[in-house]
N, C-alpha and C positions, 0 to 999 in steps of 0.2 A: 667321399667322393663316388660319382656314378659311373658305372662301367660303360666303355665306349664299344660298341658293335658295329663292325662293318659288315654289309651284306651287299653280295655280289651276285647278281642275276641279270639275265638279259631280257626278262620279263616285266616290263615297267609297272604294269598294274600289281603284279606280286610285289615288287619293291615298295610302292606306295603302301600296299595293305600291311606289309611287315614294318614298315617305319612307324606307321600310325600305332600298331599294337606294341611294339617295343618302347616308343615314347611314352606311351599312355601307362606302360609298366615302369617307367622311370630311368630307361637307359638313353644314353647318347647315341644317336644312331646316323653312320654315315653310309651312303649308297653308292655303288657303281654298276653300271649297266654293260661292262665288257671286261673282258680278260686285262687288257691294257690299262684301262681305268681303275680296276681294282688294284693292280700292282703298284700304281702310282699312290694310290690312296694308302696302300700299306706302308710305303715308304713316309709318306707325309705325316699320318696320323697315328701309328702305333696303336691299333685298337687292342682292347682286351680280350676279344672274341671276333672270330670270322666265321660268317655263315655264307657258304658258297653253293652255287649250282655246279653240277658236274659238267654239263654242256654249255660252255661259253664260246660260241662259234667254232673256230678251228682249234681251239684250246680246250683242254680238261682243266675243270676248277680245281682239280687237286693239285695242279702244278702251282697255284698260288700259295698252297701251304708250303712247299718245297722251296719257294723263292726267297722268303724271308730269312734274315739272319738268325733272327730268333723265333724259336717255335710258339706260334700262337695256338691257343685251343681254338678248335674249329668244329663245326657241324657242317656236314655234307647233305645237302637236301636235293633229292632228286625225283623224278616222276618213274625212274627205272630202277627196279630191284635187280641189281647184278653182282653176281657173287665176287667176281673179279675186282670191280669198284668197291665194293663192301671190304674186301681184304685189303686193297690198297689205302683205302681211308684208315682202317684199322692200324695199319703199319706207321701211318702218320699221327697216330693218336686221336683221330678224329671220330667223332659219332656220324653215323650213316642213317639218314632218315629217308623214309620213302614218302613222298605226297600222295596223298593228301594228309596234312597235319592239323591236329586240333591245337588252338592257341594255349589252352592250358597245358598240354603235353610239351609243346615247344618252350615255354616259359620256364616250365620244370627242368627240362634239359638244360637250358641256357643257365640257371642257377646252379645246376650240378656242375657244369663245365667249369663256370667262374670260380666256384668254391674250391674245385680241386686245384686250381691255380693260385688259391690263396687271396682272392679278390673277395672284398665285400660287396656282394651284388644285392640288388633290390629285389624284396619279394612281391610278386605281383599280387594284388588284391582279387577276390573272386569277382568284385562288381566290373574291373577292367576286363577279365576274360569273358564274363558274359556278355559284355557288348559287343564282341566281334564273333562272326561267324568262323565256321571252320576255314582254315587256310587252305581250301581245295580238299577238305575231308581230312582223314588222319590215320597215320599207321606209323607209329615211332618205333623205330629199332634201337634198342639201347645197347651201349657198349656192355659186354660181360665184364663184370668187377671180379 
């Protein structure tokens, strides 16, 4: 069974690029462009992984991690390297990634998060990764294990 990933970000272009990258890698992808839409999709679809932006209008994307009844593995993607937000994400068990991020690094991190959760995830091929340009560049900050 393919892993279901919910991506919540208010940047429509970024959402579409992420959707293409993850679908090409074999994931089922749901998109939400606002905090409220993300909250609703979390209730309806029970994703295996959540990828969220920190800034979602008046809300903080980290609030989506805490709203669910079940803790979902999460990756927080942001353009701002903030030590407080990084600590908050860590407190929720989420990885904190600063944009820009290379597709290969993101796919590796997704695999890691899904495997920790015991989910059989899809390994992305190098052909798929090479087809995509950097998703706004790349700097991945991994969880210390």
